[in-house]
N, C-alpha and C positions, 0 to 999 in steps of 0.2 A: 454526436458522440458515437453512434454505432459505426459510422464510416471510419472514424479514427481507430476504433477497436479493431476493425478489419485490417487496417494498415499495420497496426501494432502486432497482429497475430502472425504476419509473415516472417519478420525477423525473429520473433519469439520461437516459432516452430523450426525455423532454420537453425537457430542456435541449439535447440533441444536435439535436433537430428544430428548435428555435428558432434555433440557429446556422445550420443548413442554409437555413432561410427567410431569415435575415438576409443570408447570402452570396448567395442568388439575387436578393433584392430590390435589393442594392447592386452587383450584377455583379462579385463578388469571386471567382468560381470559378477564375480564373487565378492566384489568390494563396493557395495552400494553407496557407502559414504564418500567414495571418490566421486561418483556421479553427482551426489548431493552437493559436494563442495564445488565442483565444476559448474553446477547449475546456479549456485550463488554468484559465481564469477561471470558467467556468460548469459544465462537465461534471464535472471532478474534484471540486469541492465537493458536487455532487449525488450523486456516487458514494461519498461518505463515510458518510452516513446512519447514524451511530452505530456505525461499524465498530470504533472503539476498544473497544466493549463486546462486540459479538457476533461480530466477525470475527477474533478472535485465533487461531482454528483454522486460518486461511489464511496466517499469517505465517511459517510454517516455510520453510526453504530448499527449493527445488524445487517450490513451489506458486504460483509467480508468475502463472501463467496458468490456474489451475484454477477460478477464480471465474467465474460467469456475467457479473458486471460487468466483469471483465477482458476477456472475450470481446467484450462490447458496446463497450468502450473501443477495443479494437484494430480492430473492425469499422468504427467511426466514423473512426479515423485512416487506415485503408487506403482507405476511401471518399473521404476528403478528398484523399489523395495520388493517387487514381485507379489504384491498383495492384491486382493480383489478391489474393483473400483467402488464397491459399497463400503469399504473400510472408512471409519470415522476420519474426517479431514483433520481434526485437531491432533489425533494420534499420529498421523502420517507427518504432519508438520513438525511435531515434537521430535519424532524419531529422526527426521532428516536435519534437524537444527535450523529450520526455516521459519520465517514469520509469514503471515498472509501477505500477499502483494499489497493489500491495502495499507499496511504499515509503511512500506517503502514509498508508496504514493503520497501518504500523509506527510512523511518527512520531507520529501522533495517540494511539496506544495508550501510547507511552512518556510523552507529555505528561500523559495522564490518570493514569498510575501515579505519576509524580513529584508531581503535584498532590495525589493522595490521600495520599501519604506526608508531604507538607508541610502538610496541612490542620490547621485549628484544631479541627475536630470530633473529639471523642474517640470517638464512635460509629463514624464512618467509619474512623478509624485501627484500631479493634478489628475491623471487618469485613475490612479489608485484612490485618491480622495473622492472622485466622482463615483467610483464603484462602491466605496464605503457609504456615500450618501444615498445611493440607490438601494443598498442592502435592506433597510427597514421596509421598503415598499415592494421588493421583488425577491422571492426566495430562489429565483432562477439565476441571479447574478453570481459571478465567481466568488466574491467575498462572502456572500450569504451562505453559499454551499460550504466554503472553507470554514467559516465560523461555526456552522452547525455541526461540523465534525468534532468540535471541542466539547460539545454537550456531554456531561458525565465525567469529564476529566477534572482533576483537582485544579482549582483556580480558574475555571472556564469563564467566570464572571469578570475577572480581571483582564483576561485575554480580550473579551468583547469590548470592555471599556477602553483598553489601550488602542484597540483597532479603530475605534471611533475617532480618537484624537490623532492617530497616525503620527505621533511624535516619537514613539519608542517602538522597538521591534515587538511584534505580537507576543512573543514568548521567548523564553530561554529554551532553545531547541532541545538540548540534552535532557532537561528536566521533563518536558512534555512528551518527548518520544519514549523516555523510560516509563512515564506514567501510562502512555498509550500501549506500550509493549506489556506492561504489568497487567493492564486491564484485559488485553487479549489473552495473556497466559492464564489469568484468573478464570476467564470464561472457558478457556480450553481445559483447565483442570476440572472445572465444574461439569463441562460437557462430558469429559472422559469418565468422571465418577458416575454421572447419570447413566451413560451408556453401559458401564460395567455393572451397575446395580440393576439395570433393566434386564440383563441376560441371566 
C-alpha cells in the first residue's frame, strides 16, 4: 500500500502545481475559492489512483487524515487559504467546501463492489464470493476492510448481511454516502466546537 501511495502522490502534486501556476498566471491569488473549485476538479481525481482497490485499509472511522495523500490535500488547501499549517483540518475543509479524501475513496470502493456484484462475468462473481468467504477469517482481505468501513453507519448490519449473500448490491450508494458525509460533518462540527471552546 505504501508503494501505491507514492505512485499516487506524483500526479496529485503535479495537478496541485498546475493549479498554483494557473492561479499565478491569471492573477487569481485573491480568489481562494477558485483554487478550491479547481482542486475538486483536478486534484481529487488525481488522488483517487486506484484507491478503491488498494486503499480500503484507510476507510475505517478515525483514519480520515492518516494517509500521506490526505496530508498533501490539506497542505494544498491551507496554502490556498493562506492559513497556518496548524489550522484545524475540519475548519479548512469546511471553508473550501471539500470532504476528506476518505469520503471520495469510500464512494469509489462502494461503486466498485456494487459493480462486481452486478457483473455478467461468472469468474468475477466467483472471485468476489471467495473474498467474501475469506472475510470472516482474515481482516486483511479487501472485503473485510471495505465492510469494516461501514461500522457506525445506519444499517451497517444489513450491509454486512447483504454482502455475505452477494445477491444484491451492498447498499444504495446515495443513501450511504450521504450518511457517511453526515457523519463526517457531524464530527467536523463537534471538532470545531471543541477547538473553539478550548481557546
